[in-house]
ROKOL-398402 format. One line per 3 residues: number of its first residue (from 1); for each residue x, y, z of C-alpha. Coordinates in nm, 4 decimals. Layout:
<rs>
NUM	X:Y:Z | ...
</rs>
This chain:
<rs>
1	11.7374:12.2102:8.9033 | 11.6232:11.8802:8.7202 | 11.4145:11.9119:8.3956
4	11.0243:11.9477:8.4519 | 10.8235:11.6340:8.3211 | 10.6231:11.6918:8.0192
7	10.4340:11.4188:7.9836 | 10.0475:11.5371:7.9726 | 9.9156:11.1889:8.0923
10	10.1759:11.2327:8.4174 | 10.0772:11.5924:8.4389 | 9.7274:11.5086:8.4428
13	9.7357:11.2064:8.6886 | 9.9092:11.4112:8.9480 | 9.6829:11.7450:8.9382
16	9.3414:11.4817:8.9764 | 9.5214:11.2670:9.2730 | 9.7259:11.5718:9.4575
19	9.4709:11.8527:9.5903 | 9.4988:12.0396:9.8606 | 9.4697:11.7852:10.1732
22	9.5046:11.4680:9.9876 | 9.5943:11.2051:10.1449 | 9.7219:10.8993:9.9142
25	9.8454:10.5672:10.1169 | 10.0185:10.2612:9.9129 | 9.9531:9.9577:10.0174
28	10.0947:9.6089:9.9028 | 10.2751:9.3005:9.9840 | 10.6175:9.3136:10.1465
31	10.9326:9.3839:9.9301 | 10.6749:9.4970:9.6576 | 10.8644:9.8569:9.6021
34	10.5927:10.0204:9.7042 | 10.8831:10.2232:9.9199 | 11.1102:10.2703:9.6484
37	10.8392:10.3777:9.4030 | 10.6928:10.6316:9.6712 | 10.9914:10.7541:9.7538
40	11.1387:10.8221:9.4032 | 10.7500:11.0040:9.2989 | 10.6964:11.2116:9.5986
43	11.0894:11.3373:9.4980 | 10.9756:11.4388:9.1675 | 10.6802:11.6009:9.3066
46	10.8832:11.7601:9.5482 | 11.0756:11.8929:9.3068 | 10.8578:12.0616:9.1177
49	10.8706:11.8374:8.8265 | 10.5519:11.7455:8.7225 | 10.3179:12.0538:8.6502
52	9.9933:11.9387:8.8077 | 10.1450:11.9050:9.1294 | 10.0597:12.1559:9.3758
55	10.3024:12.4305:9.4843 | 10.3239:12.3003:9.8211 | 10.3705:11.9473:9.9500
58	10.4248:11.7417:10.2581 | 10.5281:11.3879:10.2732 | 10.4821:11.1860:10.5717
61	10.6477:10.8512:10.5790 | 10.7857:10.5673:10.8132 | 11.1089:10.5648:10.5652
64	11.3666:10.6892:10.8376 | 11.6627:10.9090:10.6468 | 12.0116:10.8992:10.6699
67	12.2860:11.0906:10.5981 | 12.6768:11.0155:10.6474 | 12.8217:11.3399:10.8979
70	13.1578:11.5396:10.8459 | 13.3150:11.3316:11.1385 | 13.2237:10.9893:10.9353
73	12.9038:10.8603:11.1630 | 12.5578:10.8705:11.0611 | 12.3125:11.1243:11.1028
76	11.9086:11.0857:11.0722 | 11.7543:11.3662:10.9050 | 11.4749:11.4125:10.6430
79	11.4690:11.6517:10.3917 | 11.2901:11.9594:10.3786 | 10.9267:11.9070:10.3805
82	10.9363:11.5356:10.4888 | 10.7916:11.4352:10.8238 | 10.8427:11.0809:10.9300
85	10.5650:10.8973:11.1375 | 10.6077:10.5775:11.3090 | 10.1925:10.5082:11.3805
88	9.9023:10.6007:11.2371 | 9.8346:10.7900:11.5299 | 10.1059:11.0046:11.4421
91	9.9493:11.0670:11.0849 | 9.6249:11.1891:11.1403 | 9.7230:11.5264:11.3642
94	9.9766:11.5856:11.0795 | 9.7204:11.5321:10.7934 | 9.4635:11.7077:10.8802
97	9.6899:12.0126:11.0167 | 9.7258:12.1729:10.6440 | 9.3504:12.1417:10.5692
100	9.1948:12.4603:10.5394 | 8.9935:12.5565:10.8498 | 8.5792:12.6751:10.8253
103	8.5328:13.0330:10.9351 | 8.2484:13.1237:11.1313 | 7.9134:13.1868:10.9695
106	7.7747:13.5689:11.1133 | 7.4758:13.3379:11.2305 | 7.6902:13.1176:11.4309
109	8.0191:13.2358:11.5766
</rs>
């Protein structure tokens, strides 16, 4: 296991941004490093290296992860906790799924 980051600023930043049900979107110019930054940052969060991060994190990304198989070919396989999406229509049901459901009130079942 990699060591946790003990930087107070990063822990405060992560705990203020990544709350249950949070959706974080990155935008910018093509080739600006959005994907590299996001994958690196999310990998550290999912490995538990920020103390302010929630215990459970799901990552939705348009990045297609590829790994070499035993036969020397390639397989697509996202790491645990990562879901690959290709359209914004794919995002909304997945982003809403982990949100807590309202419990019916006794007067309004």
